[in-house]
N, C-alpha and C positions, 0 to 999 in steps of 0.2 A: 504494500500500500504506500501511499504518499501522493504527492502532487506531481504529475508529469509536467515537464518543462518542454515547451516547443522551442526549437532552436533553428535559426536560419544562419548558415555560414556564408560570409561574404569576404571575398578577397579584397585586401586594401590596395591602394595605389602603390604603396611601398613594398617591395619584395621582402619576404620574411615576416610580414605582419598579417594576421588574419583577424577578422571581426566576427563576433557571434551576436546576433540579436535574439533575445529571448522574450517570452510572453509575460514576464513579471519583473518588477524592479527588485533588485537585491541590495541596493545601497541607498535608496531614496535619492536625494539630490547631491549627495557627496560623491567625490571621486576617491577611489582607493587604488593605490599603486603598490605592487609587490615585485621587488627586484630579485628576491631569492626566497627559498622556503623559510628562512629565519624571519623574514618580514611578515609572514602569514601567521600571525599569532592572534588568539582570541576566538570567541565563539560566533563571530558574524558569518553569515552565509558567504560573503565575498572572501573572507579569510579561508573558510573551509574549501571553497572552490579553488582558490589559489594553491592550497596544499595539495589537493587532488591533482591539479594540473602539473605541479612540479614533480610529484611522485610518478606521474605518467612518463615524464621525461621529455627532452627536446624543447624545453621552455626556458627562455631567457628573462621573461618578465610578463606580468599580467596587470592590466588596468581594468577596473570595473567602474562604470558610471551608470547608475540606474539599471537599465536593462541591456546595456551594451558591454560586452566583454571583449577587450582587445588583447590579443596574445602576441608577444614578440617571440618568434621561434628561434631556437638556437641555430647556429650555422649548420646547414645541411639537413635540418629536421623538417618533418612535414606535419600537417595538421591532422593526419589520420588518427581516428579514435577520439579526438577532442570533443566533437559534437555529441557523441554518445555519452561521454563522461559528464558533460554539462546537462544533458537530458536527465541523467540519473541523480542530479544534485539533491532533489527533495524526495527521492524514493528510498524509503527506510527498510522495507521488507522485500528481500529478493528471493527468488526460487532457491531452495536448499538452505535457507536461513531459518532456524527455529525461533519462533516468537515466544519469549519468556514473559509470563504475566506474574508480577510480583505477588507474593503471598498477601492475601487480604485485600487486594485491589478489587474495586467494584462492589465491596460489601459495605453496608451501612450499619 
């Protein structure tokens, strides 16, 4: 379960940069820039997304503004797999993952 994210990938005019437009704002009106995994701290959706992108590999930087995600690719890297990673940002339960309900949850 979770909220599926619709993602449209667009090539930027500058080689090595790719933009993703999604169907929800994840930063409000603020701009968040992550130059390394160490910059992606905290519980915000944009920091979580940046961590996932850096773990994926081939990323030199991530900028998030509202519903626009701009990814600076590392030299020689491609955007393969990034769209799917963004689509799963708010998906919490995946096939093969056991859902654990805490003891006493849902009882009054």
